[in-house]
C-alpha positions in Angstrom: -0.1 -0.2 -0.1 2.8 2.4 0.8 4.4 1.5 -2.6 1.2 2.2 -4.1 0.5 5.9 -2.7 4.2 6.3 -3.4 3.9 5.7 -7.2 0.6 7.9 -6.9 2.2 10.5 -5.7 5.2 10.0 -8.3 2.5 10.0 -11.0 0.9 13.1 -9.7 4.2 15.0 -9.9 5.1 14.0 -13.3 1.6 14.9 -14.7 1.6 18.5 -13.0 5.5 19.0 -14.3 4.6 18.0 -17.8 1.5 20.3 -17.7 3.4 23.1 -16.7 6.7 22.5 -19.0 3.5 22.5 -22.1 1.9 25.7 -20.9 5.3 27.2 -20.8 6.3 26.1 -24.2 2.7 27.4 -25.5 3.9 30.9 -24.2 7.4 31.1 -25.5 5.9 29.9 -28.8 3.1 32.8 -28.7 5.6 35.7 -27.9 7.2 35.8 -31.4 4.1 35.9 -33.0 2.2 38.5 -31.0 5.6 40.3 -31.3 5.2 39.8 -35.4 1.7 40.9 -35.7 2.3 44.0 -33.4 4.3 46.5 -35.4 7.4 48.0 -33.9 7.9 51.8 -32.5 9.8 52.3 -35.7 7.0 51.1 -38.1 4.2 52.9 -36.1 6.1 56.2 -36.1 6.9 55.8 -39.8 3.4 56.2 -41.0 2.1 57.9 -37.9 0.3 61.3 -38.2 2.5 64.4 -37.2 1.5 67.7 -35.6 3.0 71.0 -35.8 2.3 73.9 -33.7 2.3 77.1 -36.4 1.3 79.3 -33.5 4.6 81.2 -33.9 5.0 80.8 -37.7 5.4 84.3 -38.8 4.3 85.1 -42.3 6.8 84.8 -44.8 8.5 82.0 -42.5 8.2 78.2 -42.9 8.9 75.2 -40.4 10.2 72.0 -41.9 9.3 68.4 -40.1 9.3 64.9 -41.1 6.7 62.6 -41.8 6.8 59.3 -43.2 10.7 60.0 -43.9 9.8 62.9 -46.1 10.5 66.5 -45.4 7.1 68.4 -45.1 7.3 72.2 -45.3 4.7 74.2 -43.6 4.4 77.9 -44.7 2.5 81.1 -43.6 1.9 83.2 -46.5 1.5 86.7 -45.9 -1.2 89.0 -48.0 1.3 89.8 -50.5 2.4 86.3 -50.9 -1.0 85.3 -51.4 -2.0 87.7 -54.0 1.0 86.9 -56.0 0.1 83.4 -56.2 -3.2 84.3 -56.9 -2.7 86.3 -59.6 0.0 84.1 -61.3 -1.0 83.8 -65.5 -1.9 79.8 -65.4 -0.3 79.9 -68.8 3.1 79.9 -67.1 2.4 76.9 -65.0 2.7 73.3 -66.0 -0.3 72.2 -64.1 -1.9 75.5 -62.7 -4.9 73.5 -61.2 -3.1 70.5 -60.0 -5.2 67.8 -62.1 -2.3 65.2 -61.3 -3.9 62.3 -59.6 -3.4 61.1 -55.9 -3.7 64.7 -54.6 -6.7 65.8 -51.8 -9.2 68.0 -53.3 -8.0 71.0 -51.6 -4.7 70.7 -53.7 -6.9 71.8 -56.9 -7.0 76.2 -56.3 -4.5 78.3 -57.0 -3.2 78.1 -53.2 -3.7 74.2 -52.9 -4.5 74.7 -49.4 -7.4 74.4 -46.7 -6.6 78.0 -45.4 -5.2 80.5 -48.1 -2.4 81.6 -45.6 -1.0 78.4 -44.4 0.7 76.2 -47.1 1.8 72.3 -46.8 3.9 70.5 -49.1 6.4 67.9 -49.0 9.9 69.5 -49.6 10.9 67.1 -52.5 11.3 68.0 -55.9 9.4 66.0 -58.5 12.2 65.8 -60.8 14.7 63.6 -58.9 14.2 64.0 -55.7 16.1 66.6 -54.2 15.1 69.4 -51.6 13.8 72.4 -53.0 14.8 75.7 -51.5 12.5 78.0 -50.1 12.9 81.6 -51.1 9.9 83.6 -50.9 10.3 86.7 -52.2 10.7 87.7 -55.9 14.1 88.0 -57.8 16.1 86.1 -55.3 18.2 83.1 -56.6 19.5 79.9 -54.8 22.2 81.7 -53.3 20.3 84.8 -52.3 21.2 87.1 -55.0 19.3 89.8 -57.0 18.1 88.8 -60.3 16.1 91.5 -61.0 13.0 89.2 -60.5 13.6 87.6 -64.2 13.4 83.6 -64.5 14.8 81.7 -67.4 11.9 83.2 -69.5 12.7 86.7 -68.7 9.5 87.3 -66.7 9.0 88.1 -63.1 9.3 84.8 -60.8 7.3 85.6 -57.9 9.3 83.6 -55.1 8.7 80.2 -54.2 10.7 76.9 -54.1 14.1 76.2 -56.2 15.6 73.0 -56.6 19.3 73.5 -56.6 20.3 70.4 -58.4 18.7 70.9 -62.0 17.1 74.3 -61.7 13.3 73.4 -61.4 11.3 76.4 -60.0 7.7 76.2 -58.3 5.6 78.9 -56.7 4.4 79.9 -53.2 2.3 76.9 -53.4 4.4 74.4 -55.2 3.2 74.7 -58.8 6.1 74.0 -61.4 6.7 76.6 -63.9 7.0 75.3 -67.3 9.6 74.3 -69.5 11.5 72.8 -66.2 13.3 69.3 -65.4 10.1 68.6 -62.9 7.2 67.9 -64.8 4.4 67.7 -61.6 3.7 70.2 -58.5 5.2 69.5 -55.2 2.6 67.0 -53.5 0.1 67.9 -50.8 0.0 65.8 -48.3 -3.3 64.6 -46.6 -3.6 67.2 -43.6 -6.3 68.8 -41.5 -6.5 71.4 -38.7 -7.1 70.2 -35.1 -7.1 73.6 -33.9 -6.5 77.1 -35.2 -2.6 76.7 -34.2 -2.1 73.3 -34.7 -2.1 71.4 -38.4 -2.0 67.8 -38.4 0.2 66.1 -41.3 -0.9 62.9 -42.4 -4.7 63.0 -41.6 -7.3 64.1 -43.8 -9.8 66.8 -42.9 -12.5 63.4 -42.7 -10.3 62.1 -39.6 -11.2 65.4 -37.8 
């Protein structure tokens, strides 16, 4: 009887040990699976919306931030800059109404923006991916030198963006001029306004 009790006790111990080890094995096998399905912090950050505080952004200035690994330029346009952009002869621009596909609806007007005074553009030239320089005033080249307000065609350039790699010029709304290496306007990313002073890059107005 004593030997039978010992055997029963040993059997219960072995069963319990096997159950515990099995549970540990299931947990160990599950951890890599959970980690696989859960995006890394870097992956989440790469596509996550980015908030920009524009409360201190003065007229004629821009701030640059990163979204999805690309630079995004947020510019506050002065009334004079808005007027120069609106009054620009559409015939001088390759795509004045941004009819190229995959652009938000608010990218179709002359200012390509939700709010006339705030422009939001991906700062990557649509030619070969260089970063255009911001020159808000007319007649200033990529080195800050006066060119008497003349572009390649001999007419006034209203200021905007100049690509130092191959000379493409864009206006203050990111619209490319004709006869430039770049053939597409600068991209307007999806964005919305969380408040009067905060713009969210990476979310469209419908997400607000």
